[in-house]
VOSENU-470378 format. One record per residue (C-alpha): residue number from 1; residue in three letters; chain; x, y, z negated. Coordinates in pm, 1 decimal. Layout:
(vextor NUM ALA A (X Y Z)),
...
END
This chain:
(vextor 1 MET A (-11.9 6.4 -0.3)),
(vextor 2 LYS A (108.4 347.8 73.8)),
(vextor 3 LYS A (260.1 587.7 -180.5)),
(vextor 4 GLU A (-19.9 854.4 -149.4)),
(vextor 5 ASN A (72.9 1245.4 -232.7)),
(vextor 6 ILE A (-66.8 1235.3 -595.8)),
(vextor 7 SER A (58.3 1238.0 -958.5)),
(vextor 8 ILE A (-71.4 989.3 -1199.7)),
(vextor 9 ILE A (-130.8 1058.1 -1610.6)),
(vextor 10 ILE A (-220.3 759.9 -1811.2)),
(vextor 11 LEU A (-341.8 872.2 -2181.1)),
(vextor 12 ALA A (-188.0 614.1 -2377.4)),
(vextor 13 ALA A (-109.8 817.1 -2722.4)),
(vextor 14 GLY A (-441.9 674.6 -2930.7)),
(vextor 15 LYS A (-407.7 477.8 -3242.6)),
(vextor 16 GLY A (-711.6 210.3 -3128.9)),
(vextor 17 SER A (-868.1 171.6 -3501.5)),
(vextor 18 ARG A (-1143.2 -51.5 -3365.2)),
(vextor 19 MET A (-881.1 -316.1 -3282.6)),
(vextor 20 LYS A (-831.6 -336.7 -3648.6)),
(vextor 21 SER A (-440.7 -429.5 -3592.9)),
(vextor 22 SER A (-115.3 -314.5 -3677.2)),
(vextor 23 LYS A (11.3 -281.3 -3300.2)),
(vextor 24 ALA A (-64.5 11.6 -3097.7)),
(vextor 25 LYS A (-371.8 -53.3 -2880.7)),
(vextor 26 VAL A (-206.8 -59.9 -2546.0)),
(vextor 27 LEU A (30.8 -292.9 -2637.1)),
(vextor 28 HIS A (-210.5 -587.7 -2700.5)),
(vextor 29 THR A (-167.0 -851.5 -2412.1)),
(vextor 30 ILE A (-375.9 -958.5 -2128.1)),
(vextor 31 SER A (-235.1 -1221.2 -1947.2)),
(vextor 32 GLY A (77.7 -1226.5 -2111.2)),
(vextor 33 LYS A (155.0 -848.2 -2020.1)),
(vextor 34 PRO A (57.9 -531.7 -2245.9)),
(vextor 35 MET A (-239.3 -362.1 -2115.8)),
(vextor 36 LEU A (-37.5 -53.1 -2028.9)),
(vextor 37 TYR A (173.8 -285.2 -1814.6)),
(vextor 38 HIS A (-97.2 -359.8 -1593.3)),
(vextor 39 ILE A (-213.7 26.2 -1567.2)),
(vextor 40 ILE A (160.0 112.4 -1490.0)),
(vextor 41 LYS A (221.0 -183.2 -1246.1)),
(vextor 42 GLU A (-111.4 -89.9 -1009.8)),
(vextor 43 SER A (-23.2 289.1 -1046.2)),
(vextor 44 ARG A (322.6 236.7 -914.3)),
(vextor 45 LYS A (144.6 131.8 -572.9)),
(vextor 46 ILE A (-44.4 442.9 -498.4)),
(vextor 47 SER A (236.5 725.8 -680.3)),
(vextor 48 ASP A (579.2 768.8 -740.5)),
(vextor 49 ASP A (487.0 1027.7 -971.3)),
(vextor 50 ILE A (366.1 831.5 -1314.7)),
(vextor 51 THR A (362.0 979.7 -1644.3)),
(vextor 52 VAL A (248.1 819.8 -1963.8)),
(vextor 53 VAL A (168.9 1000.0 -2265.0)),
(vextor 54 VAL A (216.7 859.1 -2599.3)),
(vextor 55 ALA A (210.3 938.3 -2987.9)),
(vextor 56 HIS A (117.6 658.9 -3187.8)),
(vextor 57 GLN A (393.8 400.9 -3243.2)),
(vextor 58 LYS A (569.5 599.1 -2958.2)),
(vextor 59 GLU A (926.4 428.5 -2990.3)),
(vextor 60 ALA A (749.3 106.7 -2984.7)),
(vextor 61 VAL A (560.9 187.3 -2635.2)),
(vextor 62 ILE A (848.3 342.6 -2495.5)),
(vextor 63 ASP A (1080.9 67.5 -2560.4)),
(vextor 64 GLU A (843.0 -234.2 -2455.5)),
(vextor 65 MET A (741.7 -59.5 -2133.2)),
(vextor 66 HIS A (1134.3 -10.9 -2044.3)),
(vextor 67 LYS A (1141.8 -381.3 -2016.0)),
(vextor 68 TYR A (957.4 -367.2 -1718.4)),
(vextor 69 PHE A (982.7 -23.2 -1553.3)),
(vextor 70 ASP A (1257.6 261.2 -1525.4)),
(vextor 71 ASP A (1086.2 491.0 -1317.1)),
(vextor 72 ILE A (822.9 607.8 -1560.4)),
(vextor 73 ASN A (795.7 943.9 -1726.6)),
(vextor 74 PHE A (716.4 945.3 -2090.0)),
(vextor 75 VAL A (557.5 1260.8 -2260.4)),
(vextor 76 ILE A (520.1 1294.0 -2653.1)),
(vextor 77 GLN A (177.9 1461.8 -2747.4)),
(vextor 78 ASP A (167.9 1691.4 -3029.8)),
(vextor 79 ALA A (-80.9 1509.2 -3184.0)),
(vextor 80 GLN A (-78.4 1690.6 -3531.1)),
(vextor 81 ASN A (-117.9 1996.7 -3369.4)),
(vextor 82 PHE A (-294.4 1947.3 -3036.6)),
(vextor 83 PRO A (-491.8 1596.3 -3060.0)),
(vextor 84 GLY A (-753.3 1465.2 -2823.3)),
(vextor 85 THR A (-761.4 1401.0 -2438.3)),
(vextor 86 GLY A (-708.0 1759.9 -2354.3)),
(vextor 87 GLY A (-431.5 1804.3 -2609.3)),
(vextor 88 ALA A (-225.9 1513.9 -2413.1)),
(vextor 89 LEU A (-212.9 1718.9 -2101.8)),
(vextor 90 LYS A (-55.0 2022.8 -2267.4)),
(vextor 91 ASN A (288.3 1948.8 -2186.6)),
(vextor 92 VAL A (255.8 1742.6 -1874.1)),
(vextor 93 SER A (390.3 1909.2 -1560.9)),
(vextor 94 PRO A (259.1 1669.9 -1254.2)),
(vextor 95 LYS A (483.4 1729.9 -929.1)),
(vextor 96 ASN A (170.0 1666.7 -675.4)),
(vextor 97 GLU A (-120.8 1852.9 -612.3)),
(vextor 98 LYS A (-363.8 1643.5 -670.2)),
(vextor 99 VAL A (-337.8 1463.1 -1045.1)),
(vextor 100 LEU A (-516.7 1100.7 -1125.8)),
(vextor 101 VAL A (-581.1 1107.4 -1513.1)),
(vextor 102 LEU A (-615.7 710.9 -1637.8)),
(vextor 103 ASN A (-669.8 538.4 -1991.1)),
(vextor 104 GLY A (-406.7 328.0 -2145.9)),
(vextor 105 ASP A (-643.3 116.8 -2247.1)),
(vextor 106 MET A (-824.5 67.5 -1893.8)),
(vextor 107 PRO A (-599.9 -294.2 -1779.9)),
(vextor 108 LEU A (-857.2 -409.9 -1505.5)),
(vextor 109 ILE A (-752.5 -110.1 -1284.4)),
(vextor 110 THR A (-634.2 -198.4 -952.4)),
(vextor 111 ALA A (-463.4 12.8 -643.0)),
(vextor 112 GLU A (-759.5 -72.3 -463.9)),
(vextor 113 SER A (-1038.8 3.4 -680.0)),
(vextor 114 LEU A (-861.9 386.2 -724.9)),
(vextor 115 GLU A (-900.8 454.4 -354.5)),
(vextor 116 GLY A (-1230.0 666.5 -372.5)),
(vextor 117 PHE A (-1017.9 919.2 -559.7)),
(vextor 118 LEU A (-751.6 927.1 -312.5)),
(vextor 119 GLU A (-997.2 963.5 -21.5)),
(vextor 120 MET A (-1233.6 1230.0 -132.4)),
(vextor 121 ASP A (-1135.5 1597.6 -174.9)),
(vextor 122 ALA A (-1278.1 1833.1 -464.5)),
(vextor 123 ASP A (-1163.1 2057.6 -706.7)),
(vextor 124 ILE A (-1230.0 1763.2 -979.6)),
(vextor 125 ILE A (-1359.4 1418.8 -918.7)),
(vextor 126 MET A (-1523.2 1259.4 -1184.2)),
(vextor 127 SER A (-1587.6 877.9 -1224.0)),
(vextor 128 ILE A (-1925.5 716.4 -1321.4)),
(vextor 129 PHE A (-2090.2 449.0 -1398.3)),
(vextor 130 ASP A (-2444.1 373.1 -1363.8)),
(vextor 131 LEU A (-2613.8 157.1 -1659.7)),
(vextor 132 GLU A (-2935.9 -43.5 -1718.6)),
(vextor 133 ASP A (-2853.5 54.7 -2077.1)),
(vextor 134 PRO A (-2680.4 370.1 -2121.4)),
(vextor 135 ASN A (-2762.7 406.4 -2527.8)),
(vextor 136 GLY A (-2437.1 498.2 -2704.9)),
(vextor 137 TYR A (-2260.9 712.8 -2371.5)),
(vextor 138 GLY A (-2261.6 1050.9 -2310.2)),
(vextor 139 ARG A (-2492.2 1102.1 -1980.0)),
(vextor 140 VAL A (-2372.4 1290.9 -1698.8)),
(vextor 141 ILE A (-2630.4 1509.0 -1479.2)),
(vextor 142 ILE A (-2577.0 1547.5 -1161.5)),
(vextor 143 ARG A (-2761.3 1775.5 -874.8)),
(vextor 144 ASN A (-2697.3 1754.1 -536.7)),
(vextor 145 ASN A (-2376.9 1521.3 -557.5)),
(vextor 146 HIS A (-2274.1 1798.9 -800.6)),
(vextor 147 VAL A (-2170.1 1712.9 -1150.7)),
(vextor 148 GLU A (-2342.8 2004.7 -1357.1)),
(vextor 149 TYR A (-2261.3 1908.8 -1714.3)),
(vextor 150 ILE A (-2195.6 1612.4 -1928.0)),
(vextor 151 VAL A (-2386.4 1578.2 -2271.7)),
(vextor 152 GLU A (-2319.0 1379.3 -2556.3)),
(vextor 153 GLN A (-2611.2 1130.5 -2647.7)),
(vextor 154 LYS A (-2701.9 1295.8 -3021.0)),
(vextor 155 ASP A (-2727.8 1621.8 -2822.4)),
(vextor 156 ALA A (-2964.3 1519.4 -2528.2)),
(vextor 157 ASP A (-3325.2 1591.3 -2443.5)),
(vextor 158 ASP A (-3571.4 1342.1 -2372.9)),
(vextor 159 ALA A (-3519.2 1408.3 -2017.0)),
(vextor 160 GLU A (-3168.7 1377.8 -2068.4)),
(vextor 161 LEU A (-3160.4 1057.8 -2240.5)),
(vextor 162 ASN A (-3367.6 914.9 -1947.3)),
(vextor 163 VAL A (-3049.2 943.0 -1725.6)),
(vextor 164 THR A (-2867.1 628.1 -1694.7)),
(vextor 165 THR A (-2533.8 776.5 -1540.4)),
(vextor 166 VAL A (-2235.8 777.5 -1778.0)),
(vextor 167 ASN A (-1879.5 901.0 -1785.2)),
(vextor 168 ALA A (-1672.8 614.8 -1676.1)),
(vextor 169 GLY A (-1346.3 835.2 -1809.3)),
(vextor 170 VAL A (-1125.4 851.6 -1512.0)),
(vextor 171 TYR A (-1058.9 1216.0 -1358.0)),
(vextor 172 ALA A (-859.8 1364.9 -1054.2)),
(vextor 173 PHE A (-798.5 1722.1 -1082.1)),
(vextor 174 SER A (-649.6 1992.4 -829.8)),
(vextor 175 LYS A (-328.4 2045.3 -1001.6)),
(vextor 176 VAL A (-428.4 2409.3 -996.7)),
(vextor 177 ILE A (-765.9 2368.0 -1212.3)),
(vextor 178 LEU A (-545.7 2172.3 -1486.0)),
(vextor 179 GLU A (-319.8 2500.2 -1492.0)),
(vextor 180 ARG A (-592.7 2698.9 -1501.9)),
(vextor 181 TYR A (-782.1 2527.5 -1763.1)),
(vextor 182 ILE A (-550.3 2327.4 -1979.6)),
(vextor 183 PRO A (-438.7 2656.9 -2179.4)),
(vextor 184 ASP A (-792.3 2775.2 -2256.1)),
(vextor 185 LEU A (-899.7 2441.3 -2377.3)),
(vextor 186 ASN A (-1009.2 2478.5 -2789.9)),
(vextor 187 ASN A (-1077.7 2239.3 -3094.4)),
(vextor 188 ALA A (-1423.7 2415.9 -3174.4)),
(vextor 189 ASN A (-1621.9 2104.7 -3229.4)),
(vextor 190 ALA A (-1699.0 1853.2 -3519.5)),
(vextor 191 GLN A (-1362.0 1634.4 -3461.3)),
(vextor 192 GLN A (-1142.2 1897.4 -3408.9)),
(vextor 193 GLU A (-996.4 1780.0 -3074.5)),
(vextor 194 TYR A (-921.0 1913.7 -2774.3)),
(vextor 195 TYR A (-1155.3 1741.6 -2502.5)),
(vextor 196 LEU A (-1069.6 1705.5 -2131.8)),
(vextor 197 THR A (-1440.1 1655.2 -2015.3)),
(vextor 198 ASP A (-1455.3 2074.2 -2160.0)),
(vextor 199 ILE A (-1291.3 2127.0 -1813.4)),
(vextor 200 ILE A (-1611.5 2047.7 -1643.3)),
(vextor 201 ALA A (-1789.7 2311.3 -1845.6)),
(vextor 202 MET A (-1587.7 2572.0 -1755.1)),
(vextor 203 ALA A (-1459.8 2478.7 -1396.9)),
(vextor 204 ASN A (-1857.9 2459.7 -1324.7)),
(vextor 205 GLU A (-1909.7 2840.9 -1460.2)),
(vextor 206 ASP A (-1643.2 2945.4 -1200.6)),
(vextor 207 GLU A (-1832.0 2731.5 -946.6)),
(vextor 208 CYS A (-1553.8 2484.1 -882.9)),
(vextor 209 SER A (-1644.6 2179.4 -676.3)),
(vextor 210 ILE A (-1718.4 1887.0 -892.8)),
(vextor 211 VAL A (-1806.3 1568.7 -728.7)),
(vextor 212 PRO A (-1898.9 1197.8 -895.1)),
(vextor 213 LEU A (-1745.7 891.7 -769.0)),
(vextor 214 LEU A (-1932.2 604.4 -867.5)),
(vextor 215 VAL A (-1706.4 342.5 -937.2)),
(vextor 216 ASP A (-1739.0 -37.6 -1036.0)),
(vextor 217 GLU A (-1747.6 -128.8 -1433.7)),
(vextor 218 GLU A (-1558.3 -412.4 -1408.8)),
(vextor 219 TYR A (-1215.4 -252.4 -1276.2)),
(vextor 220 PHE A (-1315.2 54.2 -1579.2)),
(vextor 221 LYS A (-1358.9 -143.0 -1851.9)),
(vextor 222 GLY A (-1220.9 5.2 -2180.1)),
(vextor 223 VAL A (-1079.1 -186.7 -2408.4)),
(vextor 224 ASN A (-1139.5 -90.0 -2767.9)),
(vextor 225 SER A (-1166.5 -395.2 -3004.3)),
(vextor 226 LYS A (-1086.0 -738.5 -2990.5)),
(vextor 227 LYS A (-1401.5 -869.7 -2808.1)),
(vextor 228 ASP A (-1346.9 -629.4 -2550.2)),
(vextor 229 LEU A (-961.6 -765.7 -2520.3)),
(vextor 230 ALA A (-1123.0 -1111.2 -2489.6)),
(vextor 231 ASP A (-1348.9 -1002.1 -2203.5)),
(vextor 232 ALA A (-1113.0 -812.8 -2030.1)),
(vextor 233 GLU A (-883.4 -1147.9 -2049.4)),
(vextor 234 ASN A (-1168.6 -1334.6 -1882.7)),
(vextor 235 ILE A (-1191.3 -1085.0 -1604.7)),
(vextor 236 MET A (-782.5 -1095.1 -1538.2)),
(vextor 237 GLN A (-772.5 -1451.3 -1548.9)),
(vextor 238 ASN A (-1054.4 -1510.0 -1290.1)),
(vextor 239 ARG A (-845.8 -1295.3 -1086.9)),
(vextor 240 ILE A (-508.5 -1455.5 -1131.0)),
(vextor 241 ARG A (-651.9 -1841.5 -1064.9)),
(vextor 242 THR A (-901.4 -1661.9 -754.8)),
(vextor 243 LYS A (-596.2 -1536.5 -601.9)),
(vextor 244 TRP A (-355.2 -1874.1 -618.8)),
(vextor 245 MET A (-661.0 -2053.5 -496.4)),
(vextor 246 GLN A (-682.0 -1840.5 -203.0)),
(vextor 247 GLU A (-278.6 -1926.1 -157.3)),
(vextor 248 GLY A (-363.2 -2292.7 -160.9)),
(vextor 249 VAL A (-345.9 -2401.7 -508.9)),
(vextor 250 SER A (-577.8 -2663.1 -612.0)),
(vextor 251 MET A (-719.6 -2638.6 -974.7)),
(vextor 252 GLN A (-973.0 -2859.7 -1157.3)),
(vextor 253 LEU A (-1203.1 -2714.4 -1372.8)),
(vextor 254 PRO A (-1029.3 -2363.1 -1298.8)),
(vextor 255 SER A (-1175.9 -2168.6 -1622.3)),
(vextor 256 THR A (-1029.5 -2398.6 -1854.4)),
(vextor 257 ILE A (-696.6 -2307.6 -1689.0)),
(vextor 258 TYR A (-486.1 -2018.0 -1841.5)),
(vextor 259 ILE A (-186.1 -1888.4 -1603.4)),
(vextor 260 GLU A (-13.6 -1556.5 -1728.7)),
(vextor 261 GLU A (52.7 -1262.9 -1486.0)),
(vextor 262 GLY A (391.2 -1348.3 -1418.1)),
(vextor 263 VAL A (324.8 -1699.1 -1293.0)),
(vextor 264 THR A (415.0 -1785.5 -901.4)),
(vextor 265 PHE A (330.4 -2067.7 -721.9)),
(vextor 266 GLU A (502.5 -2193.0 -365.6)),
(vextor 267 GLY A (404.6 -2486.1 -163.2)),
(vextor 268 GLU A (64.4 -2719.3 -196.4)),
(vextor 269 CYS A (63.8 -2729.0 -607.6)),
(vextor 270 THR A (-207.0 -2881.6 -817.4)),
(vextor 271 VAL A (-321.3 -2783.7 -1165.9)),
(vextor 272 GLU A (-555.4 -3006.6 -1364.9)),
(vextor 273 ASN A (-770.7 -2908.0 -1633.9)),
(vextor 274 GLY A (-691.8 -2732.3 -2005.7)),
(vextor 275 CYS A (-335.5 -2632.9 -1887.3)),
(vextor 276 ARG A (-184.8 -2325.7 -1955.3)),
(vextor 277 ILE A (116.6 -2169.7 -1759.1)),
(vextor 278 THR A (311.6 -1860.9 -1925.2)),
(vextor 279 GLY A (595.3 -1648.2 -1876.6)),
(vextor 280 GLU A (768.6 -1618.8 -1519.4)),
(vextor 281 SER A (700.9 -1967.7 -1450.9)),
(vextor 282 LYS A (740.3 -2077.3 -1102.8)),
(vextor 283 ILE A (569.4 -2355.4 -960.0)),
(vextor 284 ILE A (691.0 -2524.8 -637.3)),
(vextor 285 SER A (535.0 -2822.8 -453.3)),
(vextor 286 SER A (418.9 -2971.9 -773.7)),
(vextor 287 HIS A (161.3 -3149.6 -985.7)),
(vextor 288 ILE A (62.0 -3010.6 -1359.1)),
(vextor 289 LYS A (-145.2 -3277.3 -1503.0)),
(vextor 290 ALA A (-395.5 -3205.7 -1756.0)),
(vextor 291 GLY A (-363.3 -3047.6 -2102.0)),
(vextor 292 SER A (12.0 -2973.0 -2017.6)),
(vextor 293 VAL A (202.5 -2637.0 -2114.6)),
(vextor 294 VAL A (460.9 -2492.8 -1902.9)),
(vextor 295 GLU A (631.4 -2195.3 -2055.1)),
(vextor 296 ASP A (878.9 -1949.4 -1835.3)),
(vextor 297 SER A (1040.0 -2257.9 -1668.6)),
(vextor 298 ILE A (1077.0 -2406.3 -1294.7)),
(vextor 299 MET A (924.9 -2653.0 -1151.7)),
(vextor 300 LYS A (1028.9 -2801.0 -805.0)),
(vextor 301 ASN A (867.0 -3131.4 -617.1)),
(vextor 302 SER A (771.9 -3254.0 -977.8)),
(vextor 303 ASP A (503.6 -3364.2 -1219.4)),
(vextor 304 CYS A (469.9 -3310.6 -1565.2)),
(vextor 305 GLY A (202.5 -3470.3 -1761.8)),
(vextor 306 PRO A (-70.9 -3532.8 -1928.1)),
(vextor 307 MET A (-20.1 -3337.9 -2258.6)),
(vextor 308 ALA A (346.0 -3279.2 -2155.7)),
(vextor 309 HIS A (540.5 -2968.6 -2275.5)),
(vextor 310 LEU A (820.4 -2789.0 -2096.9)),
(vextor 311 ARG A (920.7 -2498.8 -2302.6)),
(vextor 312 PRO A (1109.5 -2139.3 -2200.7)),
(vextor 313 LEU A (1410.6 -2236.5 -1948.7)),
(vextor 314 SER A (1358.5 -2524.3 -1860.8)),
(vextor 315 ASN A (1437.9 -2653.4 -1498.4)),
(vextor 316 ILE A (1345.7 -2954.8 -1326.1)),
(vextor 317 GLU A (1329.0 -3083.3 -991.3)),
(vextor 318 ASP A (1232.9 -3388.3 -814.6)),
(vextor 319 THR A (1127.0 -3506.3 -1190.0)),
(vextor 320 HIS A (858.9 -3723.1 -1352.0)),
(vextor 321 ILE A (782.6 -3551.2 -1703.9)),
(vextor 322 GLY A (487.8 -3794.1 -1861.8)),
(vextor 323 ASN A (274.1 -3771.3 -2149.9)),
(vextor 324 PHE A (397.3 -3604.4 -2449.4)),
(vextor 325 VAL A (752.6 -3548.3 -2310.6)),
(vextor 326 GLU A (885.6 -3201.8 -2462.6)),
(vextor 327 VAL A (1150.1 -3036.5 -2237.4)),
(vextor 328 LYS A (1324.4 -2731.6 -2368.5)),
(vextor 329 LYS A (1590.0 -2545.2 -2205.3)),
(vextor 330 SER A (1721.6 -2807.0 -1970.1)),
(vextor 331 THR A (1802.2 -2892.8 -1619.8)),
(vextor 332 LEU A (1677.5 -3205.9 -1522.5)),
(vextor 333 LYS A (1721.2 -3334.6 -1155.0)),
(vextor 334 GLY A (1573.9 -3641.1 -1005.0)),
(vextor 335 VAL A (1483.9 -3780.6 -1357.0)),
(vextor 336 LYS A (1207.3 -4000.5 -1484.7)),
(vextor 337 ALA A (1117.0 -3934.2 -1848.7)),
(vextor 338 GLY A (792.0 -4146.5 -1890.4)),
(vextor 339 HIS A (648.8 -4051.2 -2257.4)),
(vextor 340 LEU A (709.5 -3936.0 -2588.6)),
(vextor 341 SER A (1060.0 -3772.6 -2556.5)),
(vextor 342 TYR A (1248.9 -3446.8 -2650.5)),
(vextor 343 LEU A (1460.1 -3327.3 -2425.5)),
(vextor 344 GLY A (1640.0 -3040.7 -2575.9)),
(vextor 345 ASP A (1943.6 -2796.3 -2417.3)),
(vextor 346 ALA A (2016.3 -3083.5 -2181.8)),
(vextor 347 GLU A (2132.2 -3162.7 -1836.0)),
(vextor 348 ILE A (2031.9 -3452.5 -1687.6)),
(vextor 349 ASP A (2135.9 -3605.5 -1316.6)),
(vextor 350 GLU A (1969.3 -3772.7 -1080.8)),
(vextor 351 GLY A (1871.8 -4141.3 -1097.1)),
(vextor 352 THR A (1834.9 -4134.8 -1470.4)),
(vextor 353 ASN A (1548.9 -4278.9 -1677.2)),
(vextor 354 ILE A (1467.8 -4194.7 -2011.7)),
(vextor 355 GLY A (1314.1 -4429.1 -2246.0)),
(vextor 356 ALA A (1027.3 -4409.1 -2454.9)),
(vextor 357 GLY A (1111.4 -4221.1 -2796.6)),
(vextor 358 THR A (1426.6 -4072.6 -2672.4)),
(vextor 359 ILE A (1532.3 -3761.4 -2832.4)),
(vextor 360 THR A (1833.0 -3554.9 -2803.2)),
(vextor 361 CYS A (1959.8 -3448.3 -3138.5)),
(vextor 362 ASN A (2035.5 -3072.9 -3030.0)),
(vextor 363 TYR A (2034.3 -2887.1 -3394.3)),
(vextor 364 ASP A (2255.1 -2954.2 -3676.4)),
(vextor 365 GLY A (2094.5 -2695.8 -3914.4)),
(vextor 366 VAL A (2323.1 -2398.0 -3806.5)),
(vextor 367 LYS A (2388.5 -2436.7 -3428.7)),
(vextor 368 LYS A (2270.7 -2587.8 -3131.2)),
(vextor 369 TYR A (2458.1 -2820.5 -2906.2)),
(vextor 370 LYS A (2427.5 -2941.6 -2543.2)),
(vextor 371 THR A (2384.4 -3299.8 -2402.8)),
(vextor 372 LEU A (2485.2 -3399.9 -2052.7)),
(vextor 373 ILE A (2400.8 -3709.2 -1899.1)),
(vextor 374 GLY A (2524.2 -3804.7 -1552.1)),
(vextor 375 LYS A (2344.4 -3985.4 -1251.0)),
(vextor 376 ASN A (2188.9 -4334.3 -1281.5)),
(vextor 377 VAL A (2199.4 -4351.3 -1667.4)),
(vextor 378 PHE A (1945.3 -4587.3 -1831.2)),
(vextor 379 ILE A (1854.4 -4493.5 -2174.4)),
(vextor 380 GLY A (1620.1 -4730.4 -2376.1)),
(vextor 381 SER A (1315.2 -4669.2 -2573.0)),
(vextor 382 ASP A (1394.7 -4500.7 -2923.5)),
(vextor 383 SER A (1731.3 -4379.7 -2868.9)),
(vextor 384 GLN A (1898.3 -4058.6 -3081.5)),
(vextor 385 LEU A (2130.9 -3886.5 -2869.3)),
(vextor 386 VAL A (2346.1 -3667.8 -3103.9)),
(vextor 387 ALA A (2483.3 -3332.9 -2955.7)),
(vextor 388 PRO A (2765.8 -3226.6 -2821.5)),
(vextor 389 VAL A (2769.4 -3586.0 -2620.9)),
(vextor 390 ILE A (2867.3 -3641.5 -2270.4)),
(vextor 391 ILE A (2730.8 -3915.5 -2108.5)),
(vextor 392 GLU A (2900.1 -4022.8 -1760.7)),
(vextor 393 ASP A (2706.0 -4197.0 -1457.0)),
(vextor 394 ASP A (2627.1 -4561.0 -1467.4)),
(vextor 395 VAL A (2586.3 -4590.1 -1826.8)),
(vextor 396 MET A (2307.7 -4805.1 -2034.2)),
(vextor 397 ILE A (2199.3 -4708.0 -2351.4)),
(vextor 398 ALA A (2032.3 -5043.6 -2558.3)),
(vextor 399 ALA A (1712.8 -4947.4 -2754.2)),
(vextor 400 GLY A (1700.0 -4826.3 -3067.0)),
(vextor 401 THR A (2064.1 -4699.2 -3021.0)),
(vextor 402 THR A (2202.0 -4391.2 -3194.7)),
(vextor 403 VAL A (2460.8 -4222.8 -2974.1)),
(vextor 404 THR A (2708.2 -4039.3 -3153.6)),
(vextor 405 SER A (3039.0 -4056.5 -2966.9)),
(vextor 406 GLY A (3155.3 -3748.2 -2774.1)),
(vextor 407 GLU A (3190.4 -3906.6 -2455.9)),
(vextor 408 ILE A (3049.7 -4239.2 -2311.2)),
(vextor 409 LYS A (3283.8 -4351.8 -2002.9)),
(vextor 410 SER A (3109.6 -4520.6 -1657.2)),
(vextor 411 GLY A (2988.6 -4807.3 -1648.4)),
(vextor 412 ASN A (2952.4 -4869.3 -2065.3)),
(vextor 413 LEU A (2657.0 -5030.3 -2234.4)),
(vextor 414 VAL A (2608.0 -4840.4 -2576.2)),
(vextor 415 LEU A (2467.4 -5078.5 -2839.4)),
(vextor 416 SER A (2436.2 -4966.2 -3222.4)),
(vextor 417 ARG A (2137.5 -5187.8 -3364.2)),
(vextor 418 THR A (2171.5 -5335.2 -3692.9)),
(vextor 419 LYS A (2163.3 -5729.4 -3650.3)),
(vextor 420 MET A (1805.6 -5852.3 -3724.0)),
(vextor 421 ARG A (1752.8 -6026.5 -4032.4)),
(vextor 422 LEU A (1479.5 -6295.9 -4131.3)),
(vextor 423 VAL A (1396.2 -6380.4 -4513.3)),
(vextor 424 LYS A (1150.9 -6662.8 -4483.4)),
(vextor 425 ASP A (816.3 -6662.6 -4664.5)),
(vextor 426 PHE A (906.1 -6328.5 -4827.1)),
(vextor 427 TYR A (549.2 -6182.3 -4741.2)),
(vextor 428 TYR A (411.6 -6461.5 -4965.7)),
(vextor 429 LYS A (668.8 -6396.8 -5242.2)),
(vextor 430 PHE A (590.5 -5995.3 -5250.9)),
(vextor 431 PHE A (206.4 -6019.0 -5287.1)),
(vextor 432 GLY A (200.8 -6335.3 -5462.5)),
(vextor 433 LYS A (41.6 -6531.1 -5195.3)),
(vextor 434 HIS A (61.7 -6890.9 -5112.1)),
END
């Protein structure tokens, strides 16, 4: 999408007290990324001049966004002296002639949903919803496609209460309008805040053009509570799943599958019901079976599950990971691990078979160590590999063996079982039975 001659200001200074959380509202996550991230990501598709206004937990918000973006301007609102949405714009200097003002708690906005603001020409473009039940919202009074005024519900008369058009909270202003009216805003109201909406009344008095833009509520939905957060997550997840199914990914019972924003698929992939795929996971021509979790890992020409767990920084290629197998920070190429194993901090090469109950003992309580396993190694069930350990190609490890030696040479059989003893009639003697 072409970047337009428009500046974008994102208001992200509020506390969000209705979230009932110590975390700044705009840092609550939707599909693995903070709400504010989603808004900035979409804004960057249409503008190269983006300013985020912060106040509450400003350092945390700025630090978190710097993890993802290095081309965003941050302005700190003087919330003590100039509170409110109007006060947020006091120290912002957009460089373009049209200025789009967004809210930091609208994570479902897309670049496409903002196109109407780019196509229309007016001093002020004001977004509106048309709701069946507008109870609780201020009403927007429109005549002849011109916004005349906004009235809060508590101040509305009967005729105004019958209006179903409400303010969606996003505006496009000409830069001239902001420069003219922002300095004139005052806080002579019950909340003692500077309101951006007061510009509408002032601009009307000067006969400026103020046009409404009807927008889809789904995209402009504000998140003000944990319930809103869950609703927004459902919408975002449906978008993500739909996108990848349209790209050719097969999903069984897609509504049960959770896929984060940074996940990518290539080739023909299948995801069964109840799966969770997170982080920057990359799935290439692979099959994720029911109930499996893949976290920030790479799968290529492989399958995992059912009920498998690939923890962060796992990289499997041409590999079968079976049920109840957990892999963490390991690279497996051409490996079979059928069931009930833990493989952590390991590198395992092609042709190797991991028996049920095998674990890499990678942590001694202080440090973590690596296990290196070569090609065509056969590891019997219930084996423990105490890292650091190197197992060369063409090695057999007998079931029940604990490998503690630092290096096992090619061709060896490793066997550390205790010799089995049989005590005749012990059961009867122990329980006093005959």
